[in-house]
Backbone bond lengths (Angstrom), bond angles and torsions (degrees), N, CA, C in turn:
res aa  C-N    CA-C-N  psi(-1)  N-CA   C-N-CA  omega(-1)  CA-C   N-CA-C  phi
1 M - - - 1.443 - - 1.517 109.14 -
2 K 1.326 116.41 130.36 1.454 121.18 -178.81 1.515 110.91 -72.01
3 K 1.315 113.72 162.51 1.460 120.26 179.48 1.533 110.94 -65.69
4 N 1.338 116.76 -39.83 1.461 120.81 -176.11 1.529 112.72 -103.35
5 S 1.317 118.49 22.32 1.461 119.47 -178.72 1.523 111.92 -68.09
6 I 1.330 117.22 -16.37 1.468 119.87 176.71 1.524 110.06 -64.18
7 L 1.346 117.24 -30.34 1.462 120.18 177.36 1.526 111.44 -68.88
8 F 1.326 117.12 -34.78 1.464 120.13 176.51 1.523 110.22 -62.74
9 Y 1.321 117.27 -46.28 1.466 120.48 -179.59 1.532 111.46 -69.55
10 A 1.334 117.55 -31.60 1.468 120.52 174.81 1.531 109.54 -65.81
11 G 1.337 116.80 -41.13 1.465 120.53 176.82 1.511 112.00 -64.85
12 L 1.326 116.07 -39.84 1.461 120.09 177.00 1.525 111.03 -62.34
13 L 1.315 116.61 -43.90 1.462 121.17 178.52 1.527 111.02 -63.54
14 M 1.341 116.60 -42.56 1.468 120.12 178.05 1.529 111.02 -61.57
15 T 1.325 116.94 -42.90 1.459 120.29 -179.07 1.523 110.99 -65.73
16 V 1.316 117.37 -42.62 1.469 120.53 180.00 1.527 110.41 -64.03
17 I 1.321 117.12 -43.89 1.467 120.31 179.08 1.526 110.21 -63.60
18 G 1.342 117.50 -42.59 1.461 121.17 178.95 1.516 112.67 -62.78
19 V 1.326 117.02 -42.08 1.467 120.31 179.51 1.529 110.71 -67.88
20 L 1.330 117.15 -40.24 1.470 119.33 177.51 1.527 111.36 -64.30
21 L 1.332 117.61 -39.61 1.468 120.33 176.40 1.527 111.02 -66.14
22 F 1.338 116.63 -37.67 1.462 119.34 177.07 1.524 110.97 -64.65
23 F 1.332 116.80 -41.89 1.460 119.85 177.89 1.528 112.02 -64.15
24 S 1.317 117.66 -24.41 1.466 119.52 179.25 1.533 111.98 -72.98
25 I 1.346 118.29 -18.85 1.468 119.57 178.29 1.525 112.21 -104.86
26 V 1.315 117.88 2.94 1.463 121.39 177.81 1.525 108.58 -97.22
27 R 1.319 115.62 133.85 1.458 121.24 178.07 1.521 109.52 -117.98
28 V 1.310 116.27 145.15 1.460 122.08 177.86 1.516 107.43 -111.37
29 G 1.337 115.13 128.82 1.455 120.70 -178.80 1.514 112.20 -71.12
30 S 1.316 115.40 167.44 1.458 120.07 -178.29 1.520 110.07 -66.63
31 F 1.296 114.93 150.60 1.463 122.02 -176.94 1.517 108.59 -130.12
32 S 1.303 115.77 129.63 1.456 120.87 177.21 1.522 108.64 -133.27
33 L 1.293 116.73 136.18 1.451 120.59 -177.62 1.524 111.32 -69.13
34 F 1.321 118.05 -19.19 1.454 120.15 -177.87 1.518 112.79 -93.12
35 H 1.327 118.15 0.52 1.458 121.37 175.96 1.517 110.45 -122.55
36 L 1.318 117.81 36.43 1.455 121.59 -179.44 1.515 110.08 -82.61
37 G 1.292 116.88 120.75 1.448 120.76 174.91 1.514 113.19 67.83
38 R 1.302 115.11 -178.72 1.459 119.86 -178.87 1.528 111.42 -80.92
39 S 1.313 116.61 -23.36 1.462 118.93 -175.96 1.525 112.88 -114.04
40 N 1.325 117.82 20.79 1.461 122.45 179.93 1.527 112.17 52.69
41 A 1.326 116.33 55.20 1.458 121.57 -178.22 1.525 112.08 -76.05
42 G 1.313 117.69 -22.18 1.457 121.39 -175.96 1.512 114.98 -60.67
43 P 1.328 118.67 -54.94 1.464 118.94 -179.90 1.523 113.21 -62.41
44 V 1.329 117.28 -37.06 1.458 120.53 178.56 1.523 110.15 -64.12
45 L 1.346 116.58 -46.00 1.465 120.17 178.77 1.519 111.41 -63.84
46 L 1.324 116.94 -37.66 1.461 119.98 179.32 1.532 111.32 -65.41
47 I 1.329 117.38 -40.66 1.465 120.79 177.97 1.524 110.34 -66.26
48 V 1.345 116.67 -44.69 1.470 120.36 178.44 1.527 109.94 -61.16
49 W 1.328 117.09 -41.89 1.463 121.62 179.79 1.531 110.21 -61.22
50 C 1.323 117.20 -44.49 1.475 120.45 179.61 1.531 111.37 -65.04
51 L 1.344 117.26 -40.10 1.458 120.05 178.83 1.531 111.75 -65.41
52 I 1.335 116.46 -42.54 1.465 119.43 179.41 1.523 110.22 -68.05
53 L 1.329 117.50 -38.69 1.462 120.50 177.45 1.526 110.82 -62.02
54 T 1.325 116.78 -42.71 1.467 120.18 178.37 1.530 111.22 -64.32
55 A 1.333 116.08 -44.22 1.465 119.23 178.27 1.522 111.25 -65.22
56 F 1.329 117.15 -35.95 1.460 120.70 178.78 1.523 111.18 -65.54
57 V 1.317 117.28 -38.89 1.467 120.70 179.06 1.534 110.21 -67.73
58 I 1.325 116.75 -37.45 1.459 120.13 -177.94 1.533 112.40 -77.65
59 F 1.348 117.62 -47.88 1.464 120.98 -172.19 1.524 114.93 -102.05
60 R 1.276 119.08 -28.30 1.475 124.28 174.09 1.536 112.18 52.68
61 S 1.351 116.27 77.69 1.460 120.27 176.89 1.531 109.58 -129.22
62 A 1.323 115.44 164.38 1.460 120.71 -178.31 1.524 111.60 -69.14
63 I 1.312 117.35 -34.38 1.467 120.63 179.55 1.526 110.27 -66.20
64 L 1.322 116.44 -42.72 1.469 119.33 177.84 1.524 111.05 -66.99
65 E 1.327 117.17 -33.58 1.461 120.50 176.56 1.525 110.38 -64.31
66 L 1.327 117.35 -41.70 1.463 121.52 177.62 1.525 110.93 -65.81
67 L 1.331 116.86 -43.78 1.472 120.11 178.05 1.528 111.66 -63.56
68 L 1.323 117.37 -37.99 1.457 120.72 177.66 1.523 110.81 -64.28
69 A 1.326 116.63 -41.74 1.464 120.50 178.41 1.526 110.70 -65.17
70 L 1.321 117.74 -43.66 1.471 120.72 -179.27 1.530 112.18 -66.03
71 T 1.324 117.92 -42.26 1.463 119.26 178.60 1.524 111.68 -69.50
72 T 1.327 117.87 -32.95 1.462 120.21 175.30 1.520 110.44 -64.11
73 I 1.335 117.08 -44.42 1.465 120.71 177.54 1.526 110.47 -63.09
74 A 1.326 117.84 -42.81 1.463 121.29 179.04 1.521 111.58 -63.14
75 L 1.322 117.19 -40.89 1.464 120.56 178.54 1.520 111.51 -64.64
76 I 1.332 117.56 -41.38 1.468 121.27 178.17 1.521 110.31 -64.68
77 I 1.342 117.75 -41.11 1.466 120.97 178.85 1.519 111.18 -63.76
78 V 1.333 117.29 -42.44 1.465 120.82 178.78 1.526 110.66 -62.40
79 I 1.316 117.42 -41.25 1.466 120.81 179.35 1.521 110.66 -65.45
80 I 1.331 117.48 -45.41 1.465 120.94 -178.60 1.524 111.20 -64.45
81 L 1.332 117.28 -41.02 1.460 120.05 -177.84 1.526 113.14 -69.18
82 N 1.319 117.92 -19.47 1.454 119.96 -175.94 1.524 114.45 -106.90
83 V 1.315 117.90 6.76 1.459 120.63 174.88 1.526 107.81 -88.54
84 R 1.305 116.98 130.32 1.463 121.44 179.31 1.516 109.56 -92.98
85 I 1.345 115.89 119.23 1.461 121.98 178.83 1.519 107.79 -117.34
86 Y 1.337 117.44 129.18 1.455 120.27 179.25 1.525 109.72 -146.52
87 V 1.319 114.69 157.75 1.462 121.81 179.25 1.521 107.64 -98.04
88 V 1.318 116.82 130.49 1.450 120.86 179.89 1.523 109.71 -75.29
89 T 1.300 116.03 163.12 1.455 121.41 178.67 1.523 109.49 -66.01
90 T 1.321 115.43 130.33 1.453 121.42 179.66 1.524 108.30 -143.74
91 S 1.305 116.80 167.17 1.464 119.25 -179.89 1.525 110.13 -76.47
92 M 1.325 115.35 153.72 1.462 120.35 -179.19 1.525 111.19 -66.01
93 I 1.325 117.25 -34.20 1.465 121.01 179.97 1.526 110.05 -64.39
94 R 1.325 116.34 -43.59 1.466 119.48 178.76 1.525 111.23 -65.12
95 F 1.346 116.41 -41.15 1.456 120.23 -179.86 1.525 110.92 -65.50
96 L 1.327 117.44 -41.82 1.471 120.49 177.84 1.527 111.49 -66.66
97 A 1.331 117.28 -35.34 1.471 120.15 176.86 1.528 110.49 -65.45
98 I 1.324 116.94 -39.96 1.465 120.63 177.85 1.524 110.40 -63.58
99 L 1.341 116.63 -45.90 1.461 119.99 178.66 1.522 111.88 -63.90
100 A 1.334 117.07 -38.59 1.466 120.43 178.66 1.524 110.81 -64.56
101 L 1.328 117.23 -40.02 1.459 120.14 177.63 1.526 111.57 -64.61
102 I 1.328 116.43 -45.46 1.466 119.87 -177.31 1.524 110.83 -66.29
103 F 1.333 117.16 -54.38 1.464 119.75 -174.56 1.522 112.10 -76.28
104 G 1.326 117.82 -32.11 1.464 119.86 175.56 1.520 111.69 -66.21
105 G 1.316 116.13 -42.81 1.464 120.34 177.32 1.519 112.04 -65.35
106 A 1.336 116.14 -41.45 1.465 119.34 177.80 1.525 110.49 -65.06
107 G 1.321 117.26 -38.22 1.457 120.74 177.44 1.521 112.36 -63.70
108 L 1.322 116.61 -42.21 1.469 119.98 177.08 1.529 111.25 -62.43
109 M 1.327 116.19 -42.55 1.469 118.99 179.73 1.525 111.14 -64.88
110 I 1.317 117.07 -41.88 1.470 120.43 179.80 1.530 110.05 -65.76
111 R 1.332 116.78 -42.98 1.471 119.48 -179.05 1.513 111.91 -64.27
112 E 1.325 117.05 -41.54 1.464 119.96 -178.94 1.526 111.82 -74.93
113 N 1.317 117.10 -29.26 1.457 120.35 179.49 1.522 111.98 -76.00
114 S 1.343 117.73 -26.46 1.466 120.20 -179.51 1.521 112.38 -80.61
115 N 1.315 118.64 -17.22 1.484 120.86 -179.88 1.494 111.76 -74.82
């Protein structure tokens, strides 16, 4: 254990506290599978995914495995692109304190890790 390793753990603690405080001011909008995208791609992808999964269980081939992987990735991308994430109104002092905790803690960890 290094002499100054306490600074690394202090930086880690600062970063974790800063990220948790940041997550407390972030809100995620409502998500519905029937309002995915402009063309309602979610339900179609979900049906295709279920059909390929069923065919994969019955026939078990490499092509179906590839199609299952591609539709799973497409479904995850559609879900991620349609979730609304926003930061609620907060005071500038609180926001600067959160940023100071995150970047100050990361700076301490980087400085102690480079020694």
